[in-house]
C-alpha atoms as an extended CHARMM CRD file, in Angstrom:
* protein
*
        81  EXT
         1         1  MET       CA             -0.2540000000        0.1000000000       -0.0290000000  PROA      1               0.0000000000
         2         2  THR       CA              1.3450000000        3.1660000000       -0.2930000000  PROA      2               0.0000000000
         3         3  ALA       CA              1.5440000000        6.0370000000        2.1490000000  PROA      3               0.0000000000
         4         4  ARG       CA             -1.4990000000        8.0980000000       -0.6660000000  PROA      4               0.0000000000
         5         5  SER       CA             -3.3580000000        4.3330000000       -0.5600000000  PROA      5               0.0000000000
         6         6  ARG       CA             -3.1680000000        4.4780000000        3.4220000000  PROA      6               0.0000000000
         7         7  GLU       CA             -3.3250000000        8.0210000000        4.0030000000  PROA      7               0.0000000000
         8         8  THR       CA             -6.9910000000        7.6840000000        1.9880000000  PROA      8               0.0000000000
         9         9  PHE       CA             -7.9940000000        4.3490000000        3.9040000000  PROA      9               0.0000000000
        10        10  LYS       CA             -6.9850000000        6.1080000000        6.9240000000  PROA      10              0.0000000000
        11        11  GLU       CA             -9.9300000000        9.8170000000        5.8080000000  PROA      11              0.0000000000
        12        12  LEU       CA            -12.3040000000        6.3890000000        4.8580000000  PROA      12              0.0000000000
        13        13  ILE       CA            -12.3070000000        4.6940000000        7.9810000000  PROA      13              0.0000000000
        14        14  THR       CA            -13.1870000000        7.9860000000       10.2570000000  PROA      14              0.0000000000
        15        15  LEU       CA            -16.4240000000        8.8570000000        7.6340000000  PROA      15              0.0000000000
        16        16  PRO       CA            -19.9840000000        7.4470000000        9.7830000000  PROA      16              0.0000000000
        17        17  ASP       CA            -20.8230000000        4.1910000000        9.1390000000  PROA      17              0.0000000000
        18        18  LEU       CA            -23.2170000000        4.8520000000        6.3500000000  PROA      18              0.0000000000
        19        19  GLY       CA            -20.8160000000        6.3750000000        4.3940000000  PROA      19              0.0000000000
        20        20  ILE       CA            -17.8480000000        4.5260000000        4.1280000000  PROA      20              0.0000000000
        21        21  PRO       CA            -17.5020000000        3.6610000000        0.6400000000  PROA      21              0.0000000000
        22        22  LEU       CA            -16.6560000000       -0.2640000000        1.1350000000  PROA      22              0.0000000000
        23        23  ALA       CA            -15.1280000000       -0.9490000000       -2.5110000000  PROA      23              0.0000000000
        24        24  GLU       CA            -12.7180000000        1.6240000000       -2.2440000000  PROA      24              0.0000000000
        25        25  ALA       CA            -11.7170000000        0.6250000000        1.1810000000  PROA      25              0.0000000000
        26        26  ALA       CA            -11.6490000000       -2.9090000000        0.3740000000  PROA      26              0.0000000000
        27        27  LEU       CA             -9.0480000000       -2.2500000000       -2.2540000000  PROA      27              0.0000000000
        28        28  LEU       CA             -7.2280000000       -0.4660000000       -0.7780000000  PROA      28              0.0000000000
        29        29  LEU       CA             -6.8170000000       -3.0280000000        1.7400000000  PROA      29              0.0000000000
        30        30  ALA       CA             -6.6720000000       -4.9350000000       -0.8170000000  PROA      30              0.0000000000
        31        31  CYS       CA             -3.1150000000       -2.9060000000       -2.6430000000  PROA      31              0.0000000000
        32        32  GLU       CA             -1.3080000000       -4.3380000000        0.8630000000  PROA      32              0.0000000000
        33        33  GLU       CA             -0.8510000000       -7.5400000000       -1.0230000000  PROA      33              0.0000000000
        34        34  TYR       CA             -0.6900000000       -5.9790000000       -4.7440000000  PROA      34              0.0000000000
        35        35  PRO       CA              0.6120000000       -3.3560000000       -4.3410000000  PROA      35              0.0000000000
        36        36  HSD       CA              0.2870000000       -1.8370000000       -8.3460000000  PROA      36              0.0000000000
        37        37  LEU       CA             -3.7940000000       -2.2110000000       -8.3320000000  PROA      37              0.0000000000
        38        38  SER       CA             -5.5870000000       -0.5650000000       -9.6040000000  PROA      38              0.0000000000
        39        39  LEU       CA             -9.1990000000        0.2450000000       -8.3370000000  PROA      39              0.0000000000
        40        40  ALA       CA            -10.7180000000        1.1520000000      -10.9350000000  PROA      40              0.0000000000
        41        41  PRO       CA            -11.5170000000       -1.9540000000      -13.3570000000  PROA      41              0.0000000000
        42        42  TYR       CA            -13.1240000000       -3.2000000000      -10.1330000000  PROA      42              0.0000000000
        43        43  LEU       CA            -15.5790000000       -0.1110000000       -9.2020000000  PROA      43              0.0000000000
        44        44  ASP       CA            -16.5560000000        0.3720000000      -12.7670000000  PROA      44              0.0000000000
        45        45  GLU       CA            -16.8600000000       -3.5900000000      -12.4140000000  PROA      45              0.0000000000
        46        46  LEU       CA            -18.8940000000       -2.8360000000       -9.2280000000  PROA      46              0.0000000000
        47        47  ASP       CA            -20.6410000000       -0.1950000000      -11.3850000000  PROA      47              0.0000000000
        48        48  ARG       CA            -21.7890000000       -2.7860000000      -14.3790000000  PROA      48              0.0000000000
        49        49  MET       CA            -23.0620000000       -5.1540000000      -11.9480000000  PROA      49              0.0000000000
        50        50  ALA       CA            -25.1110000000       -2.1450000000       -9.2680000000  PROA      50              0.0000000000
        51        51  ASP       CA            -26.6580000000       -0.7570000000      -12.9380000000  PROA      51              0.0000000000
        52        52  ARG       CA            -27.2990000000       -4.8650000000      -13.9720000000  PROA      52              0.0000000000
        53        53  VAL       CA            -29.1690000000       -5.9060000000      -10.6410000000  PROA      53              0.0000000000
        54        54  GLU       CA            -31.0820000000       -2.3440000000      -11.1790000000  PROA      54              0.0000000000
        55        55  ARG       CA            -32.3180000000       -3.2200000000      -14.6530000000  PROA      55              0.0000000000
        56        56  LYS       CA            -33.5430000000       -5.8290000000      -12.6410000000  PROA      56              0.0000000000
        57        57  THR       CA            -34.8450000000       -5.3440000000       -9.9270000000  PROA      57              0.0000000000
        58        58  VAL       CA            -38.0000000000       -2.3160000000      -10.0750000000  PROA      58              0.0000000000
        59        59  THR       CA            -40.1820000000       -3.5460000000       -8.6300000000  PROA      59              0.0000000000
        60        60  ASP       CA            -38.0920000000       -2.6710000000       -4.8350000000  PROA      60              0.0000000000
        61        61  SER       CA            -37.8030000000        1.0620000000       -4.8810000000  PROA      61              0.0000000000
        62        62  SER       CA            -35.2290000000        0.5290000000       -0.9640000000  PROA      62              0.0000000000
        63        63  ALA       CA            -32.9780000000       -1.8680000000       -2.8010000000  PROA      63              0.0000000000
        64        64  ILE       CA            -32.7190000000        1.0820000000       -5.6580000000  PROA      64              0.0000000000
        65        65  MET       CA            -31.8130000000        3.7710000000       -3.4360000000  PROA      65              0.0000000000
        66        66  GLY       CA            -29.2760000000        1.3320000000       -1.7440000000  PROA      66              0.0000000000
        67        67  LEU       CA            -28.0100000000        0.5000000000       -5.2000000000  PROA      67              0.0000000000
        68        68  ARG       CA            -27.8650000000        3.9530000000       -5.7680000000  PROA      68              0.0000000000
        69        69  VAL       CA            -25.9550000000        5.0240000000       -2.6290000000  PROA      69              0.0000000000
        70        70  MET       CA            -23.1170000000        2.1450000000       -3.4320000000  PROA      70              0.0000000000
        71        71  ARG       CA            -22.8740000000        3.9570000000       -6.9780000000  PROA      71              0.0000000000
        72        72  LYS       CA            -22.1010000000        7.2240000000       -6.0790000000  PROA      72              0.0000000000
        73        73  ASN       CA            -19.8160000000        6.1900000000       -3.8080000000  PROA      73              0.0000000000
        74        74  THR       CA            -17.8430000000        4.1170000000       -6.0030000000  PROA      74              0.0000000000
        75        75  THR       CA            -17.8140000000        6.1710000000       -8.4310000000  PROA      75              0.0000000000
        76        76  THR       CA            -16.2280000000        9.2160000000       -6.6210000000  PROA      76              0.0000000000
        77        77  LEU       CA            -13.2280000000        7.1740000000       -6.1840000000  PROA      77              0.0000000000
        78        78  ALA       CA            -12.7410000000        6.4330000000       -9.2870000000  PROA      78              0.0000000000
        79        79  ILE       CA            -12.0180000000        9.9830000000      -10.5140000000  PROA      79              0.0000000000
        80        80  ALA       CA             -9.8610000000       10.3510000000       -7.1630000000  PROA      80              0.0000000000
        81        81  PHE       CA             -7.7240000000        8.0690000000       -8.8110000000  PROA      81              0.0000000000
């Protein structure tokens, strides 16, 4: 994990529990073992998965809202890197 990824991780874990982007935090932890890991492709894939699930789950508004929040958090990370 680089100094920048460790700093980003420290910032994330100080957020309120519901505000922590879990995908980003997990990938930053993975950087400890894989220092050259690029987060963006994995976050993009999670976004694509969320889009597919959202299209299939049009009747459950709570699930859709959860997916939107997840997508927003992971998109913020992709832009930061």
